[in-house]
C-alpha positions as CSV (number, residue, x, y, z in Angstrom):
1,M,0.0,0.2,0.1
2,D,1.3,3.1,-0.6
3,S,2.5,4.7,2.4
4,R,0.2,8.2,2.1
5,F,-2.6,6.4,2.7
6,D,-1.8,4.2,5.5
7,W,-3.2,6.5,7.8
8,Q,-2.6,4.1,11.2
9,S,1.0,4.2,10.5
10,Q,0.3,7.8,10.6
11,L,-1.7,7.7,13.9
12,A,1.1,5.4,15.4
13,T,4.2,7.7,13.9
14,T,2.8,11.1,14.4
15,V,0.3,11.1,17.5
16,Y,1.2,8.0,19.7
17,A,4.8,7.9,19.0
18,T,5.5,10.3,22.1
19,F,3.0,11.8,25.4
20,P,2.3,14.0,25.0
21,E,0.4,13.2,22.0
22,A,0.7,17.3,21.3
23,Q,1.7,20.7,22.1
24,R,-0.7,22.9,24.2
25,K,-0.8,25.6,21.8
26,P,-3.6,28.6,22.0
27,V,-6.8,28.3,20.6
28,I,-7.8,31.4,18.1
29,G,-11.8,31.1,17.3
30,I,-12.2,32.4,13.7
31,T,-15.5,33.6,12.9
32,G,-17.2,32.3,9.3
33,N,-18.6,33.4,6.9
34,Y,-22.1,32.5,6.0
35,A,-23.3,32.2,2.3
36,E,-26.2,30.3,1.8
37,P,-26.9,27.1,3.5
38,D,-23.3,26.8,4.6
39,C,-20.6,28.7,6.6
40,K,-17.6,29.2,5.0
41,L,-13.7,30.7,5.7
42,G,-11.5,31.6,3.3
43,E,-8.2,29.4,3.8
44,A,-5.7,32.1,4.5
45,Y,-7.1,32.6,7.7
46,Y,-6.9,29.6,9.4
47,K,-3.7,28.6,8.0
48,S,-2.2,32.2,8.5
49,V,-3.3,30.8,12.7
50,L,-1.7,28.1,12.0
51,R,1.7,29.4,10.8
52,A,1.8,31.6,13.6
53,G,1.5,28.8,16.5
54,G,-2.1,28.6,17.2
55,V,-4.9,26.1,16.4
56,P,-7.3,27.1,14.8
57,V,-11.2,26.4,15.1
58,I,-14.2,28.0,13.1
59,I,-17.0,29.8,15.4
60,P,-20.5,29.3,13.6
61,P,-22.4,32.4,13.1
62,L,-25.3,31.6,15.7
63,S,-26.8,34.0,18.1
64,D,-27.7,31.1,21.0
65,T,-26.3,32.2,24.3
66,D,-25.1,29.0,25.6
67,T,-23.3,28.6,22.3
68,I,-21.0,32.2,22.6
69,I,-20.5,31.5,26.0
70,N,-19.1,27.7,26.2
71,T,-17.2,28.8,23.2
72,L,-15.6,31.9,24.7
73,E,-14.7,29.5,27.8
74,H,-12.5,27.0,24.9
75,I,-10.9,29.8,23.2
76,D,-7.4,31.6,23.9
77,G,-8.1,34.3,21.1
78,L,-10.8,35.7,18.9
79,L,-10.4,36.6,15.0
80,L,-13.2,38.2,13.6
81,S,-13.2,37.8,9.7
82,G,-14.3,39.8,6.7
83,G,-17.6,39.4,4.6
84,A,-20.3,41.8,3.9
85,D,-21.3,44.5,5.0
86,Y,-23.3,45.9,8.2
87,N,-27.1,46.0,8.7
88,P,-26.7,49.9,9.4
89,L,-30.3,49.3,11.7
90,Y,-28.2,48.0,14.4
91,C,-26.7,51.4,14.8
92,G,-29.9,53.5,14.6
93,E,-29.4,54.2,11.1
94,E,-31.4,53.6,7.8
95,P,-29.4,51.8,5.3
96,S,-27.6,54.6,2.9
97,P,-28.6,53.6,-1.5
98,R,-24.7,52.6,-1.8
99,L,-25.3,50.0,1.1
100,G,-23.8,46.6,-0.3
101,G,-25.0,43.4,0.6
102,I,-25.4,42.6,4.0
103,N,-25.2,39.1,5.8
104,S,-28.4,38.7,8.8
105,E,-26.8,35.4,9.8
106,R,-23.7,36.9,10.9
107,D,-24.5,40.5,12.3
108,L,-26.0,39.7,15.3
109,P,-23.7,36.6,16.7
110,E,-20.6,38.7,15.9
111,L,-21.5,41.6,18.2
112,L,-22.7,39.5,20.4
113,I,-19.6,37.7,20.7
114,T,-16.9,40.6,20.3
115,R,-18.6,42.7,23.3
116,L,-18.9,38.9,25.4
117,A,-15.0,38.7,24.2
118,Y,-14.2,42.2,25.4
119,N,-15.6,41.9,28.4
120,R,-13.7,38.5,29.3
121,Q,-10.8,40.2,28.5
122,I,-10.1,37.7,25.4
123,P,-7.5,39.0,22.9
124,I,-8.7,39.9,19.6
125,L,-7.7,40.7,16.4
126,G,-9.9,42.3,13.3
127,I,-9.9,42.0,9.7
128,C,-12.1,44.5,7.3
129,R,-15.4,43.8,8.9
130,G,-13.7,42.8,11.5
131,I,-13.0,46.1,12.4
132,Q,-15.7,47.5,11.6
133,T,-17.5,44.6,14.2
134,L,-15.1,46.1,16.7
135,A,-16.9,49.8,16.5
136,M,-20.4,48.5,15.9
137,A,-20.2,46.0,18.8
138,L,-17.9,48.5,21.5
139,D,-19.5,52.2,21.2
140,G,-17.8,53.4,18.0
141,H,-19.2,53.9,14.4
142,V,-18.9,52.8,10.9
143,M,-19.9,54.8,7.6
144,Q,-22.1,53.3,5.2
145,D,-19.9,54.0,2.3
146,I,-17.0,56.0,1.9
147,S,-17.3,57.3,-1.8
148,E,-17.8,60.6,-0.7
149,V,-14.9,61.4,1.3
150,A,-12.5,58.8,0.0
151,T,-9.7,60.3,-2.7
152,I,-7.7,56.8,-3.3
153,R,-9.5,53.3,-4.4
154,H,-10.2,51.3,-1.3
155,S,-11.8,48.6,-3.5
156,Q,-9.2,46.8,-5.2
157,D,-9.6,44.4,-8.2
158,A,-6.1,43.7,-8.5
159,R,-5.0,40.1,-6.9
160,R,-5.4,39.8,-3.0
161,S,-2.0,39.9,-2.1
162,E,-1.1,42.6,-4.2
163,P,-0.5,46.1,-2.1
164,T,-2.5,48.8,-3.5
165,H,-2.3,51.7,-1.4
166,S,-0.1,52.7,1.6
167,I,-1.0,53.8,5.2
168,T,0.9,56.3,7.9
169,V,1.4,54.3,11.2
170,E,1.2,55.7,15.1
171,P,5.2,55.4,16.0
172,D,3.3,54.5,19.5
173,S,1.0,51.8,18.6
174,T,0.5,48.1,18.8
175,L,1.3,48.3,14.7
176,F,4.2,50.0,15.0
177,N,5.8,47.5,17.3
178,I,4.6,44.4,15.8
179,Y,6.2,46.1,12.2
180,K,9.2,48.4,13.0
181,E,7.8,50.9,10.7
182,G,5.6,53.6,10.5
183,F,4.8,53.3,7.2
184,L,3.1,50.0,5.9
185,F,1.6,49.2,2.2
186,V,-1.6,47.5,2.3
187,N,-4.4,45.9,0.2
188,S,-8.2,47.2,0.3
189,F,-11.5,45.6,-0.3
190,H,-13.8,47.7,1.1
191,H,-15.8,50.5,0.8
192,Q,-17.3,50.9,4.5
193,A,-15.1,52.4,7.4
194,V,-14.9,53.2,10.5
195,D,-15.1,56.7,11.4
196,D,-15.3,57.1,15.1
197,A,-13.5,54.5,16.9
198,G,-15.8,55.1,20.1
199,P,-14.2,55.4,23.6
200,H,-12.7,51.9,24.1
201,F,-10.6,52.2,20.7
202,R,-7.8,54.8,19.5
203,V,-6.6,55.2,15.6
204,T,-3.2,54.1,14.8
205,A,-3.1,54.2,11.3
206,R,-4.6,56.0,8.4
207,S,-4.6,56.1,4.2
208,A,-3.4,59.1,2.6
209,D,-6.9,60.4,2.1
210,G,-7.6,59.9,5.8
211,I,-9.7,56.5,6.0
212,I,-9.0,55.0,9.4
213,E,-7.7,51.4,8.7
214,A,-6.6,50.3,12.1
215,V,-7.3,50.8,15.7
216,E,-6.0,49.2,19.0
217,S,-7.7,49.5,22.7
218,C,-6.4,52.6,25.0
219,E,-7.7,50.3,27.9
220,Y,-4.8,47.9,27.8
221,K,-6.0,45.3,26.5
222,S,-5.4,43.1,23.7
223,I,-7.7,44.5,20.6
224,V,-6.1,45.1,17.3
225,G,-8.5,46.2,14.3
226,V,-7.2,46.7,11.0
227,Q,-9.0,47.4,7.5
228,W,-7.0,45.3,5.2
229,H,-6.5,42.0,4.8
230,P,-3.1,40.2,6.1
231,E,-3.9,36.4,5.4
232,C,-3.4,37.4,1.9
233,L,-0.2,39.9,1.9
234,E,2.9,37.9,2.0
235,D,4.5,40.2,5.3
236,G,1.1,39.8,6.7
237,L,2.1,37.0,9.0
238,P,3.0,39.2,12.3
239,L,-0.3,40.3,12.9
240,F,-0.9,36.7,13.6
241,Q,1.8,35.7,15.5
242,W,1.2,38.7,17.5
243,L,-2.4,37.4,18.0
244,V,-1.1,34.0,19.3
245,K,1.6,35.3,21.7
246,E,-1.2,37.3,23.0
247,A,-3.8,34.2,23.0
248,A,-1.2,32.2,24.6
249,C,-0.4,34.8,27.6
250,H,-4.0,35.2,27.9
251,R,-4.3,30.9,28.4
252,E,-1.7,31.3,30.9
253,V,-3.7,34.1,33.3
254,C,-6.9,31.9,33.0
255,R,-4.9,29.2,34.2
256,L,-3.5,31.4,37.2
257,H,-6.8,32.6,38.2
258,H,-7.5,28.7,38.3
259,R,-5.1,27.8,40.5
260,T,-5.2,30.6,42.7
261,L,-7.8,32.5,45.2
262,T,-8.0,35.9,44.1
263,L,-9.5,38.7,46.8
264,D,-9.7,41.8,46.1
265,T,-9.7,43.2,49.6
266,H,-12.1,46.1,49.4
267,C,-15.2,47.1,47.7
268,D,-18.0,49.6,48.7
269,T,-20.9,48.3,46.7
270,P,-23.3,48.1,49.6
271,M,-23.1,52.5,48.6
272,L,-24.8,51.2,45.5
273,F,-28.7,49.3,47.4
274,P,-30.1,52.3,47.5
275,Q,-30.3,52.8,43.8
276,G,-31.8,49.2,43.2
277,V,-28.8,47.8,41.8
278,D,-29.5,43.7,40.8
279,F,-25.9,41.8,42.2
280,G,-27.0,38.9,39.5
281,H,-27.5,41.2,36.2
282,R,-24.5,42.5,34.8
283,D,-25.7,45.8,36.4
284,P,-23.8,49.3,34.9
285,K,-24.4,50.4,37.8
286,I,-21.6,49.1,40.2
287,L,-18.6,48.1,39.4
288,V,-18.7,45.0,41.1
289,D,-21.6,41.7,40.1
290,L,-22.0,37.9,39.5
291,H,-21.1,38.5,35.7
292,K,-18.4,41.1,35.8
293,M,-16.6,38.8,38.9
294,T,-17.1,35.4,37.0
295,E,-15.8,37.5,33.6
296,G,-12.4,38.5,35.6
297,R,-12.4,35.2,37.3
298,Q,-12.5,37.0,40.8
299,D,-13.2,34.3,43.6
300,A,-13.7,36.9,46.5
301,T,-14.1,40.3,47.6
302,I,-14.8,41.8,50.7
303,M,-17.9,44.3,51.2
304,V,-17.6,46.6,53.2
305,A,-20.5,48.5,55.4
306,Y,-19.3,52.1,55.0
307,L,-20.7,54.9,57.5
308,P,-20.0,58.7,56.4
309,Q,-18.0,60.1,59.7
310,P,-21.1,63.2,60.7
311,K,-19.5,66.5,60.7
312,A,-19.0,68.6,64.3
313,G,-22.5,69.1,65.3
314,E,-24.6,66.4,62.9
315,T,-25.9,63.4,64.1
316,F,-25.4,60.3,62.2
317,P,-28.7,59.4,60.5
318,S,-28.6,62.4,58.4
319,K,-26.0,61.3,56.2
320,V,-27.7,58.5,55.2
321,E,-31.3,57.3,53.2
322,A,-32.1,54.5,55.8
323,P,-34.8,54.1,58.5
324,V,-32.1,53.5,61.3
325,S,-31.8,54.8,64.4
326,G,-28.0,54.8,64.9
327,P,-25.0,53.3,63.3
328,K,-25.0,50.0,64.9
329,E,-28.1,49.6,62.9
330,Y,-27.1,51.3,59.8
331,A,-24.4,48.6,59.3
332,D,-26.8,46.1,60.4
333,L,-28.7,47.2,57.8
334,I,-26.2,46.5,55.3
335,F,-25.3,43.5,56.1
336,D,-28.5,42.0,55.8
337,Q,-29.1,43.6,52.5
338,I,-25.6,41.6,51.9
339,E,-27.0,38.4,53.1
340,A,-30.5,38.4,51.3
341,I,-28.2,38.9,47.9
342,V,-26.2,35.8,48.7
343,E,-29.3,34.0,49.6
344,K,-30.5,35.2,46.2
345,H,-27.6,33.5,44.7
346,K,-26.7,30.9,46.8
347,D,-26.3,28.0,44.3
348,Y,-23.3,30.7,43.1
349,L,-22.1,33.1,46.0
350,K,-21.5,32.3,50.1
351,I,-21.0,34.7,52.5
352,A,-16.9,33.6,54.4
353,R,-15.8,34.3,57.5
354,T,-12.6,32.4,57.6
355,P,-9.4,31.1,54.4
356,A,-10.9,28.1,54.8
357,D,-14.4,29.1,54.0
358,L,-13.0,31.0,50.7
359,Y,-10.7,28.0,49.4
360,E,-14.1,26.0,50.0
361,N,-16.2,27.9,48.1
362,K,-13.8,28.1,45.4
363,R,-13.7,24.3,45.1
364,N,-17.3,24.1,45.3
365,G,-17.4,26.7,42.1
366,R,-18.9,29.7,43.8
367,K,-18.1,33.1,44.4
368,S,-17.4,34.7,48.3
369,I,-18.3,37.4,49.9
370,M,-16.7,38.7,52.7
371,L,-17.9,40.9,55.3
372,G,-16.0,44.6,57.0
373,I,-16.8,48.1,58.7
374,E,-15.2,50.7,57.1
375,N,-15.6,53.5,60.1
376,G,-15.1,52.1,63.7
377,L,-18.2,54.5,64.0
378,A,-20.4,51.5,63.7
379,L,-19.6,50.9,67.4
380,N,-21.8,53.7,68.5
381,G,-19.2,54.1,71.2
382,D,-20.2,50.7,73.0
383,L,-17.8,47.7,73.1
384,Q,-19.8,45.2,73.3
385,N,-21.0,46.1,69.5
386,L,-17.7,44.6,68.6
387,Q,-18.5,41.2,69.8
388,H,-22.1,41.8,68.0
389,F,-20.2,42.1,64.8
390,A,-17.8,39.7,65.0
391,E,-20.6,37.4,65.4
392,R,-22.3,38.5,62.2
393,G,-18.7,37.8,61.1
394,I,-17.0,40.6,59.9
395,V,-13.5,40.1,58.8
396,Y,-11.6,43.1,59.8
397,M,-12.7,47.1,60.3
398,T,-11.5,50.4,59.3
399,L,-11.3,52.2,62.5
400,C,-12.0,55.3,61.1
401,H,-12.8,57.2,57.6
402,N,-12.8,60.8,56.5
403,G,-12.7,62.2,60.1
404,D,-12.0,61.4,63.4
405,N,-14.0,59.8,65.5
406,D,-13.4,58.3,69.0
407,I,-11.4,55.3,68.6
408,C,-8.7,58.0,66.6
409,D,-7.8,60.4,64.6
410,S,-8.6,60.2,60.5
411,A,-5.9,61.5,57.9
412,K,-8.1,64.2,56.8
413,G,-9.4,64.7,60.6
414,S,-8.3,67.5,62.7
415,H,-6.1,65.8,65.3
416,T,-8.9,65.2,68.0
417,H,-7.4,62.5,69.9
418,N,-3.3,63.0,68.9
419,G,-3.8,59.7,67.4
420,V,-5.7,56.5,69.3
421,S,-7.8,57.4,71.7
422,P,-8.1,55.4,75.5
423,F,-11.6,54.2,73.5
424,G,-9.4,53.1,70.9
425,Q,-6.9,51.3,72.5
426,Q,-10.2,49.4,74.1
427,V,-11.0,48.8,70.6
428,I,-7.8,47.6,69.3
429,Q,-7.4,45.4,72.2
430,K,-11.1,43.8,71.9
431,M,-10.4,43.4,68.5
432,N,-7.2,41.2,68.6
433,S,-9.3,38.7,71.2
434,L,-12.3,38.6,69.1
435,G,-10.1,37.5,65.7
436,I,-10.8,40.6,63.6
437,M,-8.3,42.5,61.6
438,V,-7.1,46.1,62.8
439,D,-7.5,48.3,59.4
440,L,-5.5,51.3,59.4
441,S,-6.6,52.5,55.7
442,H,-7.6,56.4,56.2
443,A,-5.8,56.7,59.8
444,A,-3.7,59.6,61.0
445,E,0.0,58.7,60.7
446,K,0.1,59.0,64.6
447,S,-3.0,56.8,65.0
448,F,-1.3,54.1,62.6
449,Y,1.6,54.3,64.7
450,D,-0.9,54.4,68.1
451,A,-2.2,50.9,66.5
452,L,0.8,49.6,65.8
453,D,2.1,49.7,69.1
454,I,-0.9,48.3,70.6
455,S,-2.3,45.7,68.5
456,Q,-0.7,42.3,69.5
457,Q,-1.9,41.2,65.8
458,P,-0.5,41.7,62.4
459,I,-2.7,44.7,61.5
460,V,-3.7,45.7,57.4
461,C,-3.9,48.7,55.5
462,S,-7.0,47.1,53.1
463,H,-6.9,49.6,50.6
464,S,-3.9,52.4,50.5
465,S,-1.1,53.4,48.1
466,C,2.5,54.8,48.3
467,R,2.8,58.1,49.5
468,A,6.2,58.4,47.6
469,L,4.6,58.4,44.3
470,C,1.6,60.3,45.3
471,D,1.8,63.0,48.2
472,H,-1.5,62.6,50.2
473,P,-2.6,62.0,53.6
474,R,-4.0,58.4,53.0
475,N,-1.0,56.9,51.4
476,L,1.7,55.8,53.4
477,T,4.8,57.0,53.3
478,D,7.7,54.2,53.3
479,D,8.5,54.5,56.7
480,Q,5.2,53.4,57.4
481,M,5.4,51.0,54.7
482,R,8.5,49.2,56.7
483,A,6.8,49.5,60.2
484,L,3.9,47.7,58.8
485,A,6.1,44.5,56.9
486,A,8.2,44.8,60.3
487,R,5.4,43.5,62.3
488,G,3.6,41.3,59.7
489,G,1.0,43.2,58.1
490,V,0.2,44.1,55.0
491,M,-0.7,46.8,52.5
492,Q,-3.4,46.9,49.6
493,V,-3.1,49.0,46.8
494,T,-6.1,50.5,45.8
495,L,-7.6,51.9,42.7
496,Y,-8.6,55.5,43.7
497,P,-7.3,58.0,41.3
498,G,-6.6,60.3,43.5
499,F,-4.3,58.1,45.6
500,L,-2.5,57.0,42.2
501,C,-1.5,60.6,40.5
502,K,-1.6,64.0,41.2
503,E,-2.0,65.4,37.9
504,G,-3.7,63.3,34.5
505,E,-5.3,60.5,34.3
506,A,-4.5,57.2,36.6
507,T,-4.1,53.9,34.7
508,I,-3.7,50.0,35.2
509,L,0.2,51.4,34.8
510,D,0.1,54.0,38.1
511,A,-1.8,50.6,39.8
512,M,1.7,48.5,38.9
513,R,3.9,51.5,40.1
514,H,2.2,51.5,43.9
515,L,2.5,47.5,43.8
516,E,6.4,47.6,42.4
517,H,7.2,50.3,45.1
518,A,5.5,48.4,47.9
519,V,7.4,45.3,46.6
520,Q,10.7,47.1,46.9
521,V,10.4,48.5,49.9
522,M,8.0,46.3,52.1
523,G,8.6,42.6,50.3
524,I,6.9,40.4,48.3
525,D,4.9,39.0,51.7
526,H,3.4,42.2,52.6
527,V,1.7,43.6,49.8
528,G,-2.1,43.0,47.6
529,L,-4.6,44.8,46.1
530,G,-7.8,46.4,47.6
531,T,-9.5,48.3,44.6
532,D,-12.2,50.0,46.0
533,F,-14.4,49.6,43.9
534,D,-17.9,51.2,44.2
535,G,-16.1,53.6,46.2
536,D,-14.9,55.7,43.5
537,G,-12.6,53.6,43.2
538,G,-11.4,52.1,39.6
539,V,-8.9,53.3,36.2
540,R,-8.3,52.9,32.6
541,G,-7.6,49.3,32.8
542,L,-8.6,48.0,35.6
543,A,-12.3,49.3,35.9
544,D,-14.1,46.7,37.4
545,S,-14.3,43.1,38.5
546,S,-14.3,42.1,35.0
547,E,-10.5,43.6,34.4
548,L,-9.5,42.1,36.8
549,L,-7.3,39.5,34.4
550,N,-5.5,42.3,33.2
551,F,-4.0,42.7,36.8
552,T,-2.7,39.3,36.5
553,R,-1.4,39.7,32.9
554,Q,0.6,43.0,34.3
555,L,2.6,40.8,36.5
556,L,3.2,38.2,34.0
557,L,4.5,41.3,32.1
558,Q,6.5,42.1,34.9
559,R,8.1,38.4,35.4
560,Y,6.8,37.5,39.3
561,S,6.3,33.9,39.3
562,E,3.2,32.1,40.4
563,A,4.3,32.0,43.8
564,D,4.4,35.5,44.3
565,I,1.1,36.1,42.3
566,Q,-1.0,34.1,44.5
567,K,1.0,36.2,47.7
568,I,-0.7,39.8,46.1
569,W,-3.7,38.1,45.2
570,G,-4.9,37.3,48.8
571,G,-2.5,35.0,50.0
572,N,-0.8,37.9,52.0
573,F,-4.1,39.2,53.4
574,L,-5.2,35.5,54.3
575,R,-2.1,34.6,56.5
576,V,-3.0,37.9,58.5
577,M,-6.5,36.4,58.8
578,S,-5.3,33.4,59.7
579,L,-2.6,35.0,62.4
580,V,-5.2,37.0,64.0
581,Q,-8.4,34.6,63.6
582,H,-6.3,31.9,65.6
583,T,-6.8,33.9,68.8
584,W,-10.3,32.6,68.8
């Protein structure tokens, strides 16, 4: 028999000759074109992915939710392929007389899968129609026909492998980094084009007549769209290699989240409960909900009962819109509301009180909420209320907020006690005995050092950053950070923009600078992340829980080991929690 047709020999010599049978390569999902009655795909797409080192799979044009979500769970990167025009009704417009053929089978499925892939931080490359898909799905705009503004030909009749016009590339762009050139020659097969990249993208290349030829994420995500067809060009492979490389990184990030308990140590979502939020929906009013936690592969958050500090002469209830008689009752109301949310979603969500609870919930496929108090005002001056809140399951109490209370002076206070008050000393000692962590975020510097001396257990700063990088009284000095580490405590870098930089827009890169500085000053065993989501925390690149994968991606890019990433993602904080709770 001709050896070419001896398939069993091929099986033995190419598949079963070694173990494992194949390398684990990034899986790239490619959206399939539709030409009734077939789902089709040009061979250049999947062969380019293969040449770039990826594994190509075709995604059929189906808008079925289960199909889309399960597909996204099994791919590492998404390639949006070219094809027919978009139906302009999807952007609220009537069709132009110059509109070409639309493809009703593809439009809705691709808009859905693109938005959902974006939410999940999956790397995306959009080609021709694909760049238009990115704009349509992510709040940009596509011009139905460019003939009135174009001064060069954008629909060639030459071979697809023939470049027919030039583009100018922005020098600080992903495209420039890929090709190391600011001037490229491309092919062209379109009469529609993106004319507004929208809030999630920036334009990185234009043709000589100003038509947008490339966009990329302006949110530090791995997303690029190009108007030409690189799969047909001799020099098109680098774009596919970029996608495969980013997909490999995404796969590693997801693998790390599967193996790591990811804990955000401070969120203020209950502040928005009066707006009628729905934790089981992807609710645009809040930054933390079940969908966003799932998309960001976040396991747990510490959700606090925040109590605003009344000014002199004010009483507490005047600051809150709730039918309560005092601060203790208000904290209890918030905890009641959190527990009601957990009960409603008990198949997916559970209260945790200990590190062991967190790991058990992760093993059982549930997200965890831990309870905390932000502002010791909740005690209402009664030490016995600490026992009550311990029984409710709080894991920490932030001693004060933006104003002095009866426990200690605040970083934004007026030095009422010159640090921790005599009552505050009793509170800290009682917290030690009850296994409640002492949280010194918001505390004045003198209060910080007093508490460090008083506490017999390590303390935490659940959401603070570095004063050396951003001179704000809420941030810790290097000396404070060293003292905290020397006592076994932890500082959780926060995402409140005003604590990350004094001028300009704070981004994920600023958060990483603060983290790196904290590691250099304190050591890897004393740092973590406390986002302050829904308490005005959140920056470009880390805007809500769905984007927490980007934090891990940045950690990998900065060469942190898996062990160090596990420490940063909650291991250090849980070490302190275990020590403190051991006093029970």
